C-alpha positions in Angstrom: 31.9 32.7 -12.1 33.6 34.1 -15.1 32.5 36.7 -17.5 31.4 36.5 -20.9 34.2 34.9 -23.2 36.5 34.6 -20.2 38.4 32.7 -21.6 37.6 33.2 -25.1 39.5 31.3 -28.1 39.6 32.2 -31.7 40.7 30.3 -34.3 41.5 31.5 -38.0 42.8 29.5 -41.1 44.1 29.9 -44.5 43.8 26.9 -46.6 41.5 24.4 -48.7 37.9 23.4 -48.5 37.1 20.1 -50.0 33.6 19.1 -50.1 33.2 15.4 -51.7 29.2 15.6 -50.8 26.6 18.2 -49.4 27.1 16.3 -45.8 30.8 16.5 -45.4 33.7 18.9 -45.5 37.4 19.0 -45.0 39.1 21.5 -44.4 42.9 21.6 -44.2 44.6 25.3 -43.3 48.5 25.3 -43.1 48.5 28.6 -42.2 46.4 29.1 -39.0 45.9 31.3 -35.9 44.8 30.4 -32.6 44.3 33.1 -29.9 43.0 32.7 -26.3 42.1 35.4 -24.6 41.3 36.3 -20.8 40.4 40.0 -20.3 39.5 39.5 -16.7 42.2 38.0 -15.0 41.0 39.0 -11.6 38.2 36.0 -11.6 40.6 33.8 -13.5 44.1 32.5 -13.5 45.1 32.8 -17.0 48.2 30.6 -16.5 45.9 27.4 -16.4 45.4 28.2 -20.5 48.9 28.6 -21.1 49.0 32.3 -20.9 52.0 34.1 -19.0 51.2 35.5 -15.7 51.7 39.1 -16.7 49.6 38.9 -20.1 45.7 38.3 -20.9 46.5 36.5 -24.2 48.4 33.8 -26.1 48.8 33.6 -29.6 49.7 30.5 -31.4 50.8 30.2 -35.4 49.9 26.7 -36.4 48.2 24.3 -38.7 44.6 23.1 -38.5 42.6 20.2 -39.8 38.6 20.4 -39.5 36.4 17.3 -40.6 32.8 17.5 -40.2 30.2 14.8 -41.5 26.3 14.7 -41.1 24.5 11.4 -41.7 20.8 9.8 -40.9 21.2 6.3 -39.7 17.3 6.3 -39.6 14.7 8.5 -41.1 14.0 10.8 -37.8 17.7 10.5 -36.6 20.5 12.8 -37.5 24.0 12.5 -36.4 26.7 15.3 -36.9 30.3 14.8 -36.0 33.1 17.6 -36.0 36.7 17.1 -35.3 39.2 20.0 -35.3 42.8 19.1 -34.9 45.5 22.1 -34.1 49.3 22.0 -33.7 51.3 25.0 -32.8 54.4 25.3 -35.1 56.5 27.4 -32.5 55.6 25.4 -29.3 55.5 21.7 -28.9 54.1 21.0 -32.3 54.3 17.5 -31.7 51.4 17.9 -29.1 47.9 18.2 -31.2 44.9 20.1 -29.6 41.6 18.2 -30.0 38.4 19.5 -30.5 35.5 16.7 -31.3 31.9 17.4 -30.9 28.9 14.9 -32.1 25.2 16.0 -32.0 22.7 13.3 -32.2 19.7 14.5 -33.1 16.0 12.5 -32.9 12.6 13.5 -33.9 9.9 12.1 -31.6 6.9 13.6 -33.6 6.1 16.4 -35.5 6.8 19.0 -32.7 9.5 17.7 -30.7 13.0 16.6 -31.2 15.4 15.1 -28.5 19.1 15.8 -29.0 22.6 14.3 -27.2 25.7 16.5 -27.5 29.2 15.4 -26.6 32.3 17.5 -26.7 35.7 16.4 -26.1 38.7 18.9 -25.6 42.3 18.0 -25.1 44.8 21.1 -25.5 47.9 20.4 -23.7 48.6 24.0 -22.7 45.3 23.9 -20.6 46.4 22.9 -17.2 44.5 21.8 -14.1 45.7 21.0 -10.5 46.3 17.7 -9.8 44.7 15.8 -6.6 45.7 12.7 -4.8 43.1 10.0 -3.7 42.0 11.9 -0.5 41.6 15.0 -2.5 44.6 16.8 -1.6 46.4 18.8 -4.3 49.9 16.8 -5.4 52.7 19.1 -4.8 55.6 19.5 -7.2 59.2 19.8 -6.2 58.9 23.7 -5.9 56.0 23.0 -3.2 53.6 24.5 -5.5 50.1 22.3 -6.7 51.3 20.3 -9.8 49.3 21.0 -12.8 48.6 18.5 -15.8 46.9 18.6 -19.1 43.8 16.5 -18.8 40.9 15.6 -21.3 37.9 17.8 -20.8 34.4 16.2 -21.4 30.9 17.4 -21.6 27.6 15.7 -22.6 24.1 17.6 -22.8 20.7 16.2 -23.3 17.8 18.5 -24.4 14.2 18.5 -25.8 13.0 21.0 -28.1 9.6 21.8 -29.2 9.4 22.9 -32.9 7.4 25.4 -34.5 7.1 25.3 -38.3 5.3 28.0 -40.2 
C-alpha cells in the first residue's frame, strides 16, 4: 500500500484557453511542465515511473493540449469528456502521454444519480513487468524482468443520494 500522493503528478502550463461555448474548453500550452514525485521510495519502485533509481522526482518540460466537453444527450443524462495530451520536449518528443476521462451521469429520480466513470492513461515512461502465459516474468537479455509501457484503464460505477436545499 502506498502513501498519499505516492506517486504524485503535477502538470502546469502557459498557453491559450479557447472556449467556443459554455460547455467546451480547448487549452493549448506550448510551455508546460510535468513533474512526477515519489517521496516514499521504500514502498514503491520509482523506476517504474521513469524516475532514476537515486532520485525521487522527474521533471519534464514540454507541450500540453487539453480539451474538455460536456453535453446532454438526454434531459436526465450528462456526458463529460476530458482529454489531455502531453509531449516531452527533451526525451522522445514523438511519444505522447494520453489521459482521457469520460463521466456519464444519469439522474434516476429527484434524489438519486448513477455515474459511470472511465479513465484511460498511457505514459511511455511508466513501465510494468511483462509476464508470459504461465504468469512468469519475461526476462530480458540482462537477466532482469522485462518492463514495457502499457495502457492503464479503470472504470467506476457509483450511486449518489442528493439532498438539495
